[in-house]
TORZA-270513 format. One record per residue: residue in three letters; x, y, z of N, C-alpha, C in turn. Coordinates in nm, 2 decimals, padded with zeros to 4 digits. Example, Ala and Ser with C-alpha at 12.3 -4.5 7.8 and 13.67 -1.06 7.14 Angstrom:
2
   aa      nx      ny      nz     cax     cay     caz      cx      cy      cz
  ALA   01.32  -00.57   00.78   01.23  -00.45   00.78   01.32  -00.33   00.78
  SER   01.28  -00.22   00.71   01.37  -00.11   00.71   01.29   00.00   00.79
This chain:
175
   aa      nx      ny      nz     cax     cay     caz      cx      cy      cz
  MET   00.51   00.66  -01.92   00.42   00.62  -01.82   00.30   00.71  -01.83
  ARG   00.18   00.65  -01.83   00.06   00.73  -01.83   00.03   00.78  -01.69
  GLU  -00.03   00.90  -01.69  -00.06   00.96  -01.56  -00.17   00.88  -01.48
  VAL  -00.13   00.84  -01.36  -00.22   00.77  -01.27  -00.24   00.85  -01.15
  LYS  -00.36   00.90  -01.11  -00.38   00.98  -00.99  -00.52   00.96  -00.94
  PRO  -00.55   00.84  -00.89  -00.68   00.83  -00.83  -00.70   00.92  -00.71
  SER  -00.82   00.97  -00.69  -00.85   01.07  -00.58  -00.99   01.05  -00.54
  ASP  -01.02   01.08  -00.41  -01.15   01.08  -00.36  -01.19   01.22  -00.31
  GLY  -01.11   01.32  -00.34  -01.14   01.46  -00.30  -01.07   01.49  -00.17
  ILE  -01.03   01.39  -00.09  -00.96   01.42   00.04  -00.82   01.38   00.02
  ILE  -00.79   01.27  -00.04  -00.66   01.22  -00.07  -00.65   01.19  -00.22
  SER  -00.52   01.18  -00.26  -00.50   01.13  -00.40  -00.38   01.04  -00.39
  LEU  -00.37   00.95  -00.48  -00.25   00.86  -00.49  -00.18   00.89  -00.62
  SER  -00.05   00.91  -00.62   00.03   00.92  -00.74   00.16   00.85  -00.72
  PRO   00.22   00.81  -00.83   00.34   00.74  -00.82   00.45   00.81  -00.74
  LEU   00.52   00.74  -00.66   00.63   00.80  -00.58   00.73   00.86  -00.68
  ARG   00.80   00.97  -00.64   00.89   01.04  -00.72   01.01   01.08  -00.64
  PRO   01.12   01.11  -00.71   01.25   01.14  -00.64   01.23   01.25  -00.53
  ASP   01.15   01.35  -00.55   01.14   01.46  -00.45   01.06   01.42  -00.33
  ASP   01.01   01.29  -00.32   00.94   01.24  -00.21   01.04   01.18  -00.10
  VAL   01.17   01.16  -00.14   01.26   01.09  -00.05   01.28   01.17   00.08
  GLU   01.29   01.29   00.08   01.31   01.37   00.20   01.19   01.36   00.30
  ALA   01.07   01.37   00.24   00.95   01.36   00.32   00.94   01.22   00.38
  HIS   00.97   01.12   00.30   00.96   00.98   00.35   01.06   00.96   00.46
  LEU   01.18   01.00   00.45   01.28   00.99   00.56   01.23   01.06   00.68
  ALA   01.18   01.18   00.67   01.13   01.26   00.78   01.01   01.19   00.85
  GLY   00.93   01.12   00.77   00.81   01.06   00.83   00.83   00.92   00.88
  GLU   00.94   00.86   00.85   00.97   00.72   00.90   00.98   00.71   01.05
  ASP   00.91   00.62   01.11   00.92   00.60   01.26   00.93   00.45   01.29
  GLU   00.93   00.42   01.42   00.94   00.28   01.46   00.83   00.19   01.40
  GLN   00.71   00.24   01.40   00.60   00.16   01.34   00.62   00.13   01.20
  LEU   00.66   00.23   01.11   00.68   00.20   00.97   00.80   00.10   00.96
  VAL   00.90   00.12   01.03   01.02   00.03   01.03   00.97  -00.12   01.06
  ARG   00.90  -00.13   01.17   00.85  -00.26   01.22   00.76  -00.33   01.13
  TRP   00.65  -00.26   01.08   00.55  -00.33   01.01   00.56  -00.32   00.86
  LEU   00.64  -00.23   00.80   00.65  -00.22   00.66   00.78  -00.23   00.60
  ASN   00.88  -00.15   00.65   01.01  -00.14   00.59   01.11  -00.25   00.62
  GLY   01.10  -00.31   00.74   01.19  -00.42   00.78   01.32  -00.37   00.83
  GLY   01.34  -00.24   00.83   01.47  -00.18   00.88   01.46  -00.03   00.85
  PRO   01.54   00.05   00.93   01.54   00.19   00.91   01.59   00.23   00.77
  GLY   01.53   00.33   00.71   01.57   00.37   00.57   01.70   00.46   00.58
  THR   01.77   00.45   00.47   01.88   00.54   00.45   01.85   00.62   00.32
  ARG   01.91   00.74   00.31   01.89   00.82   00.19   01.92   00.73   00.06
  GLU   02.03   00.67   00.06   02.07   00.59  -00.06   01.97   00.48  -00.08
  GLY   01.93   00.41   00.02   01.84   00.30   00.01   01.70   00.34  -00.04
  ILE   01.65   00.45   00.01   01.52   00.51  -00.03   01.52   00.56  -00.17
  GLU   01.63   00.63  -00.21   01.65   00.68  -00.34   01.65   00.56  -00.44
  ALA   01.72   00.45  -00.41   01.73   00.33  -00.49   01.59   00.27  -00.51
  TYR   01.52   00.26  -00.39   01.38   00.20  -00.40   01.29   00.28  -00.48
  PHE   01.29   00.41  -00.47   01.20   00.50  -00.55   01.24   00.49  -00.69
  ARG   01.37   00.48  -00.73   01.40   00.46  -00.87   01.35   00.33  -00.92
  HIS   01.36   00.22  -00.84   01.30   00.09  -00.87   01.15   00.10  -00.90
  CYS   01.08   00.18  -00.81   00.94   00.20  -00.82   00.91   00.27  -00.96
  ARG   00.98   00.37  -00.99   00.96   00.44  -01.12   00.98   00.34  -01.24
  GLU   01.09   00.26  -01.23   01.11   00.16  -01.34   01.00   00.06  -01.35
  GLN   00.94   00.03  -01.24   00.82  -00.06  -01.24   00.71   00.00  -01.31
  TRP   00.68   00.13  -01.28   00.58   00.20  -01.35   00.61   00.21  -01.50
  ASP   00.73   00.25  -01.53   00.77   00.27  -01.67   00.76   00.14  -01.76
  THR   00.78   00.02  -01.69   00.78  -00.11  -01.77   00.66  -00.19  -01.74
  ALA   00.56  -00.13  -01.67   00.44  -00.20  -01.64   00.47  -00.33  -01.56
  GLY   00.57  -00.31  -01.47   00.61  -00.43  -01.38   00.50  -00.46  -01.28
  PRO   00.52  -00.56  -01.20   00.42  -00.61  -01.10   00.41  -00.52  -00.98
  LEU   00.50  -00.42  -00.96   00.49  -00.33  -00.84   00.44  -00.19  -00.89
  ARG   00.34  -00.14  -00.82   00.29  -00.01  -00.84   00.29   00.06  -00.70
  ALA   00.38   00.15  -00.68   00.40   00.22  -00.55   00.35   00.36  -00.57
  PHE   00.26   00.40  -00.48   00.20   00.53  -00.48   00.24   00.61  -00.35
  GLY   00.25   00.74  -00.36   00.25   00.82  -00.25   00.10   00.86  -00.21
  ILE   00.07   00.86  -00.09  -00.06   00.90  -00.04  -00.05   01.05  -00.01
  ARG  -00.12   01.13  -00.08  -00.11   01.27  -00.08  -00.24   01.34  -00.03
  THR  -00.22   01.45   00.04  -00.34   01.52   00.10  -00.32   01.67   00.08
  GLY  -00.43   01.74   00.07  -00.43   01.88   00.07  -00.40   01.93  -00.07
  ALA  -00.43   02.06  -00.09  -00.40   02.13  -00.22  -00.26   02.12  -00.26
  ASP  -00.17   02.12  -00.16  -00.02   02.11  -00.20   00.03   01.97  -00.20
  GLU  -00.06   01.87  -00.19  -00.03   01.73  -00.21   00.08   01.69  -00.12
  VAL   00.07   01.71   00.01   00.17   01.67   00.11   00.17   01.52   00.12
  LEU   00.29   01.46   00.12   00.31   01.32   00.13   00.28   01.27   00.27
  ALA   00.17   01.19   00.28   00.13   01.15   00.41   00.17   01.00   00.44
  GLY   00.21   00.93   00.34   00.25   00.79   00.35   00.26   00.73   00.21
  THR   00.27   00.60   00.21   00.28   00.52   00.09   00.19   00.41   00.09
  ILE   00.16   00.36  -00.03   00.08   00.24  -00.05   00.13   00.17  -00.18
  ASP   00.15   00.04  -00.17   00.19  -00.02  -00.29   00.11  -00.15  -00.32
  LEU   00.10  -00.17  -00.45   00.03  -00.29  -00.50   00.13  -00.38  -00.56
  ARG   00.12  -00.51  -00.53   00.20  -00.61  -00.60   00.11  -00.70  -00.67
  PHE   00.12  -00.70  -00.81   00.03  -00.78  -00.89   00.09  -00.93  -00.91
  ALA   00.19  -00.96  -00.84   00.25  -01.10  -00.85   00.33  -01.12  -00.72
  GLY   00.33  -01.24  -00.67   00.40  -01.28  -00.55   00.38  -01.43  -00.53
  GLU   00.47  -01.49  -00.46   00.46  -01.64  -00.44   00.34  -01.68  -00.37
  GLU   00.28  -01.60  -00.28   00.16  -01.64  -00.21   00.03  -01.61  -00.28
  LEU   00.04  -01.53  -00.39  -00.07  -01.48  -00.46  -00.12  -01.57  -00.57
  ALA  -00.25  -01.59  -00.58  -00.31  -01.67  -00.69  -00.33  -01.57  -00.81
  PRO  -00.34  -01.63  -00.93  -00.37  -01.54  -01.04  -00.49  -01.45  -01.01
  GLY  -00.48  -01.32  -01.05  -00.59  -01.23  -01.02  -00.59  -01.16  -00.89
  GLN  -00.50  -01.21  -00.80  -00.49  -01.15  -00.67  -00.38  -01.04  -00.67
  VAL  -00.40  -00.93  -00.59  -00.31  -00.82  -00.58  -00.29  -00.80  -00.43
  ASN  -00.17  -00.79  -00.39  -00.14  -00.76  -00.25  -00.12  -00.60  -00.23
  ILE  -00.18  -00.55  -00.12  -00.17  -00.41  -00.09  -00.09  -00.40   00.05
  ALA   00.01  -00.31   00.05   00.07  -00.28   00.18   00.08  -00.13   00.19
  TYR   00.06  -00.07   00.31   00.05   00.07   00.33   00.11   00.11   00.46
  GLY   00.14   00.24   00.47   00.19   00.30   00.59   00.17   00.45   00.58
  LEU   00.13   00.50   00.69   00.12   00.65   00.71   00.22   00.70   00.80
  TYR   00.27   00.82   00.78   00.36   00.89   00.87   00.28   00.93   01.00
  PRO   00.35   00.93   01.11   00.28   00.95   01.24   00.18   01.06   01.25
  SER   00.21   01.18   01.19   00.12   01.29   01.21  -00.01   01.28   01.13
  TRP  -00.02   01.18   01.04  -00.13   01.16   00.96  -00.22   01.04   01.00
  ARG  -00.18   00.96   01.10  -00.25   00.85   01.15  -00.38   00.89   01.23
  GLY  -00.47   00.80   01.23  -00.60   00.82   01.30  -00.70   00.91   01.24
  ARG  -00.68   00.94   01.11  -00.77   01.03   01.04  -00.85   00.96   00.93
  GLY  -00.84   00.83   00.92  -00.91   00.76   00.81  -00.84   00.76   00.68
  LEU  -00.72   00.81   00.67  -00.65   00.83   00.54  -00.61   00.69   00.49
  ALA  -00.57   00.60   00.57  -00.52   00.47   00.53  -00.64   00.39   00.47
  THR  -00.76   00.40   00.53  -00.87   00.33   00.47  -00.91   00.39   00.34
  ARG  -00.90   00.52   00.32  -00.93   00.59   00.20  -00.83   00.54   00.09
  ALA  -00.70   00.54   00.13  -00.60   00.49   00.04  -00.62   00.35  -00.01
  VAL  -00.66   00.26   00.08  -00.68   00.12   00.05  -00.80   00.11  -00.05
  LEU  -00.90   00.19  -00.03  -01.02   00.19  -00.12  -00.98   00.24  -00.26
  LEU  -00.90   00.35  -00.26  -00.86   00.40  -00.39  -00.77   00.30  -00.46
  ALA  -00.67   00.24  -00.39  -00.58   00.14  -00.45  -00.66   00.02  -00.50
  SER  -00.76  -00.02  -00.43  -00.84  -00.13  -00.47  -00.92  -00.10  -00.60
  GLN  -00.97   00.02  -00.61  -01.03   00.06  -00.73  -00.93   00.06  -00.85
  TYR  -00.81   00.11  -00.82  -00.71   00.10  -00.93  -00.68  -00.04  -00.97
  ALA  -00.66  -00.13  -00.87  -00.64  -00.27  -00.90  -00.75  -00.33  -00.98
  ALA  -00.87  -00.30  -00.95  -00.98  -00.35  -01.03  -00.97  -00.30  -01.18
  SER  -00.94  -00.17  -01.19  -00.92  -00.12  -01.33  -00.81  -00.18  -01.41
  GLU  -00.72  -00.25  -01.34  -00.61  -00.32  -01.40  -00.64  -00.46  -01.42
  GLY  -00.76  -00.51  -01.38  -00.80  -00.65  -01.41  -00.79  -00.74  -01.29
  ALA  -00.76  -00.69  -01.17  -00.75  -00.77  -01.05  -00.89  -00.82  -01.01
  ALA  -00.89  -00.95  -00.96  -01.02  -01.00  -00.91  -01.03  -00.99  -00.76
  GLU  -00.92  -01.00  -00.69  -00.92  -00.99  -00.55  -00.80  -00.90  -00.50
  VAL  -00.82  -00.83  -00.39  -00.72  -00.76  -00.32  -00.69  -00.83  -00.19
  VAL  -00.57  -00.84  -00.15  -00.53  -00.91  -00.03  -00.44  -00.81   00.05
  ILE  -00.47  -00.80   00.18  -00.39  -00.73   00.28  -00.34  -00.84   00.38
  GLN  -00.21  -00.85   00.39  -00.15  -00.94   00.48  -00.10  -00.87   00.60
  VAL  -00.15  -00.91   00.72  -00.13  -00.83   00.84  -00.06  -00.92   00.95
  ASP   00.04  -00.87   01.01   00.10  -00.94   01.13  -00.01  -00.94   01.24
  PRO  -00.03  -01.05   01.30  -00.14  -01.05   01.41  -00.11  -00.95   01.52
  GLU   00.01  -00.91   01.54   00.04  -00.81   01.64   00.02  -00.66   01.60
  ASN  -00.04  -00.65   01.48  -00.07  -00.51   01.42  -00.22  -00.49   01.41
  PRO  -00.29  -00.47   01.52  -00.43  -00.46   01.51  -00.48  -00.33   01.43
  ALA  -00.40  -00.23   01.43  -00.44  -00.11   01.35  -00.45  -00.14   01.20
  SER  -00.36  -00.22   01.15  -00.36  -00.25   01.01  -00.48  -00.34   00.98
  ALA  -00.51  -00.43   01.07  -00.63  -00.52   01.05  -00.76  -00.43   01.05
  ALA  -00.76  -00.33   01.14  -00.88  -00.25   01.15  -00.90  -00.17   01.02
  VAL  -00.79  -00.12   00.96  -00.80  -00.06   00.83  -00.86  -00.15   00.72
  ALA  -00.81  -00.27   00.72  -00.87  -00.37   00.62  -01.02  -00.39   00.64
  GLN  -01.06  -00.41   00.77  -01.20  -00.43   00.80  -01.28  -00.31   00.77
  ARG  -01.23  -00.19   00.80  -01.31  -00.07   00.76  -01.33  -00.05   00.61
  ALA  -01.23  -00.10   00.54  -01.24  -00.09   00.39  -01.32  -00.20   00.33
  GLY  -01.38  -00.29   00.41  -01.47  -00.39   00.36  -01.41  -00.53   00.33
  PHE  -01.28  -00.54   00.37  -01.21  -00.67   00.35  -01.26  -00.77   00.46
  THR  -01.27  -00.90   00.42  -01.31  -01.00   00.51  -01.19  -01.09   00.54
  PRO  -01.18  -01.15   00.67  -01.07  -01.24   00.70  -01.06  -01.36   00.61
  GLY  -00.94  -01.40   00.57  -00.91  -01.52   00.50  -00.83  -01.61   00.58
  ASN  -00.77  -01.71   00.52  -00.69  -01.80   00.59  -00.55  -01.74   00.61
  PRO  -00.50  -01.76   00.73  -00.36  -01.71   00.76  -00.26  -01.79   00.68
  THR  -00.14  -01.72   00.66  -00.03  -01.79   00.60   00.09  -01.78   00.69
  HIS   00.19  -01.87   00.66   00.31  -01.86   00.73   00.42  -01.85   00.63
  ARG   00.51  -01.75   00.65   00.62  -01.73   00.56   00.73  -01.84   00.58
  LYS   00.82  -01.85   00.49   00.93  -01.95   00.50   01.00  -01.94   00.64
  HIS   01.02  -01.82   00.69   01.09  -01.81   00.82   00.99  -01.83   00.94
  GLY   00.87  -01.87   00.91   00.77  -01.90   01.02   00.68  -01.79   01.06
  THR   00.70  -01.67   01.02   00.61  -01.56   01.06   00.47  -01.58   01.00
  ARG   00.37  -01.56   01.09   00.23  -01.58   01.05   00.18  -01.44   01.00
  PHE   00.10  -01.45   00.90   00.03  -01.33   00.85  -00.12  -01.36   00.84
  ASP  -00.21  -01.28   00.89  -00.35  -01.29   00.87  -00.38  -01.22   00.74
  TRP  -00.47  -01.29   00.66  -00.51  -01.24   00.53  -00.64  -01.17   00.55
  TYR  -00.66  -01.06   00.48  -00.79  -00.99   00.46  -00.81  -00.98   00.31
  ILE  -00.93  -01.01   00.27  -00.95  -01.02   00.12  -01.07  -00.94   00.08
  LEU  -01.06  -00.87  -00.03  -01.17  -00.80  -00.09  -01.20  -00.85  -00.23
  ASP  -01.32  -00.91  -00.25  -01.35  -00.96  -00.38  -01.40  -00.84  -00.46
  LEU  -01.32  -00.81  -00.57  -01.35  -00.70  -00.65  -01.46  -00.73  -00.75
  GLN  -01.50  -00.85  -00.77  -01.60  -00.89  -00.86  -01.74  -00.91  -00.79
  ALA  -01.74  -00.90  -00.66  -01.87  -00.91  -00.59  -01.95  -00.79  -00.61
  PRO  -02.09  -00.80  -00.61  -02.17  -00.68  -00.62  -02.14  -00.58  -00.51
  ALA  -02.15  -00.45  -00.54  -02.13  -00.35  -00.44  -02.24  -00.36  -00.33
  ARG  -02.20  -00.34  -00.21  -02.30  -00.34  -00.10  -02.37  -00.21  -00.08
């Protein structure tokens, strides 16, 4: 795997690694479980997921999962992942999902991470980045809007859950 580590000088993104498991488990809270994970993490489950993430990096699979890191010691502040394929995605679209641990929220780090991940997606050939947000999660919608995403058409999953789409056109001229 080639080294991938986008940075803006405040945060950096780097692939999740086995030694992130403890920090992830310590940072997981009700909001991450509700909006991102779908259920509380277990050590075994997180270890298996992080191994899967590494395999995806090693094989250039459709998932690219990053740790959001901050400070000189690169403390894990959360995660952000890009999916370059999915049943709701059109060719050239990439889905971004992100979550910060409680002590890191409210500092603009999620917006920074979304911008860095979007730049990475563009460097990999993506034309659009999509963030799918549960309408009951206004904080996530605010991150998308601060990062320059515009509202798209909502979708409904097979089980009926609605998601509002926010889209960033990576081919549009910079504002």
